[in-house]
C-alpha positions as MATLAB code, in Angstrom:
seq = 'MLSFDTPTHRFHLRAAAVIRQGPRVLLHRLETDTFWALPGGRVEPGVEAW';
ca = [
    -133.986  -62.085   84.541;
    -133.479  -60.286   81.247;
    -132.364  -62.661   78.516;
    -132.883  -63.221   74.828;
    -131.940  -65.733   72.161;
    -129.929  -65.068   69.027;
    -129.593  -67.579   66.200;
    -126.500  -69.070   67.858;
    -126.507  -68.002   71.530;
    -128.627  -67.164   74.570;
    -127.750  -63.777   76.114;
    -128.277  -63.088   79.855;
    -127.937  -59.467   80.974;
    -125.875  -59.058   84.143;
    -124.501  -56.036   85.970;
    -121.354  -55.568   88.028;
    -119.942  -52.776   90.161;
    -116.435  -51.520   90.786;
    -116.296  -50.345   94.403;
    -113.091  -48.608   95.480;
    -111.868  -47.292   98.780;
    -108.481  -45.680   98.265;
    -106.214  -48.254   96.592;
    -108.527  -51.171   97.483;
    -111.212  -52.759   95.248;
    -114.070  -54.927   96.531;
    -114.061  -58.503   95.150;
    -115.849  -61.661   96.270;
    -115.342  -65.397   95.877;
    -117.480  -68.412   96.748;
    -115.662  -70.994   98.847;
    -115.869  -73.489   95.980;
    -114.630  -71.062   93.287;
    -111.023  -70.707   92.179;
    -111.535  -67.108   90.960;
    -112.454  -63.706   92.366;
    -115.216  -61.547   90.846;
    -116.775  -58.106   91.066;
    -120.046  -57.892   93.043;
    -123.122  -57.955   90.838;
    -125.796  -60.222   89.460;
    -128.762  -60.606   87.190;
    -130.758  -57.630   85.982;
    -134.505  -57.909   86.544;
    -137.168  -56.058   84.524;
    -138.132  -52.775   86.205;
    -134.894  -52.396   88.185;
    -133.685  -48.794   88.044;
    -130.135  -47.903   87.042;
    -128.534  -45.210   89.181;
];
């Protein structure tokens, strides 16, 4: 996971994707969450961006 510290915070780099099919957008939610989110996750060193 790519992360670094600043004098007041720890920063974790994450990526997300917006995936559309016509008027629909892909979202996901864990059963225990009360919110929906875009698919994505942590960025690892060496992972290529498209």
